[in-house]
N, C-alpha and C positions, 0 to 999 in steps of 0.2 A: 375412347380407343387410344387417343394420344397419351392419356394419363397412364394407361396400362403399359404402353411401350416405354414410357419414361421410368416407371417403377421397375420393369423388367431389365432395362439398361442399367439402372443404379444397382440392382441386385447382382447382376452379372459382374459389374465392376468390383463390388465388394467381395464377391466370391473369388475373383482373380487376386485381389489384394491378400485375402486370407491364405490362399494357396501359396503365393509368393512368400509371405511371411513364414509360413510353416517350412517351406523349402529352404529358406536362408537359415532358419534356426537349425534345421537338420544338418546343414553344412558345417556348423560349428559344434557338433556333438562332442562332448568330452568323453574320451575313451579311457583315460587313466589320470590319477593324481598321485604324487608322491611327496613325502617330506623326509629329508635327511638332515640329521643333526650331527655335525662333526664336533669332536671335543679335542681338537689338536692331536697330540700324541696319545690321548686317552681312548681313542676309538671313534666309532660312529654308530648311530642307530638309524634305521629307516622304516617308514611305513609306506606301503604301496597299495593303492586300491584301484580295482577295475570294477566294472559293473557285475562281474562274476565272483571276484575274490578279494580277500584282504590278506596282506602278507606283512609281517614285521620281522626284523632281524637286527642283530647287533654284532659288532666286532670290538675287541678291546675290553679292558677290565672296568671301565668307568660306568658301564650300563649293566650292572649285575642283576637288577630286578626287572630288566626290560624283557618282555615276552618275545619268544621266537616261535613263529608258526605261520602256516598258510592255510586259510579256511575259506569256504564259500560264504558270500554275504547275500543278504536278501535285497530285493529291489528297493524296499523302503529305506534301508540304510544307505544304499548307493545314491538314491535321490536326495537324501538329506545332505550328503557330502557335497554334491555338485549344485544344489539349489542356490547357494549363496555366491556362486562364481559368476561374475559378470565379465564376459570375454572382452567387451569394449573397454572396460576399466582395466582389465589385465593387460591390454595392449599399451596402456599409458603408464603402467607401473614400472618403476625403475629399480634396478638392483643397487645395493650398496656395495661397499668395498669388501672383497673376499679377504678373510684373515689368513686362511691357509693352514698348513700343517703346524706351524710353530707359533703363530700369533693369536691363537684362540679359537673359539667355536664359530662355526658357520651354520646358518639355517638355509637350506637349499630346497626350493619347491620346484617341481616339474608338473606342469599341467599339459596333457597331450589331448589335442582335439583331432578330428578327422582331417583337418587342414594343416595344423601347425603344432609345434611343441614350444612351450614357454618355459624358460628356466629363469628363476629369480633367486638371487643370493642376497641374504641379509638386507631385506627391504627396510629402509629407514623408517623408524617410528614417526608417525605424523605425516608421512608422505602419502601421495595419492595412491590408493590401492592397498595401503598397509592394513587397514581394518579387514579387508576381504581376505588377505593372506593370513592374518591372525585368526580369523574365524575358521578358515580351512584347517589350520594347525590344531585348533581346539577340537573341531569336529572329528578329525582323524584320531587324536589322542583319546577322546571320549569313546570312540568306537572300539578302540583297543580294549578298554576296560570291560566293554560289553561282551567281547568275544574271548 
């Protein structure tokens, strides 16, 4: 009888832990990601993805072959975009120096969760979080080719 009570207690503790983990993961759900590339005076391009849509646009003459559209995306593509984003690593990622309108291109990333918006500009290569940001950029650009 005592053994059954111990097993029941252990199972209920495990169930509570699983519920709490799921709840905290839901609190940091990613709602949108975007990547903007500015080319100084040459214009800018951007890709914005939500769980429902993918949008890309451009301004300026430097991005002649860049697609301009807004389309629905499927759940599998959205999951692929956000699968490699680690929020705790995102918290530690530092932006580099913004170059601005005259000094050259900027790479700007915005990741929005249900709790917070993260904006990262020119994340230095080799810094903590750089690989995650580079993967996000590649995933978004590859997705454009698909649509």
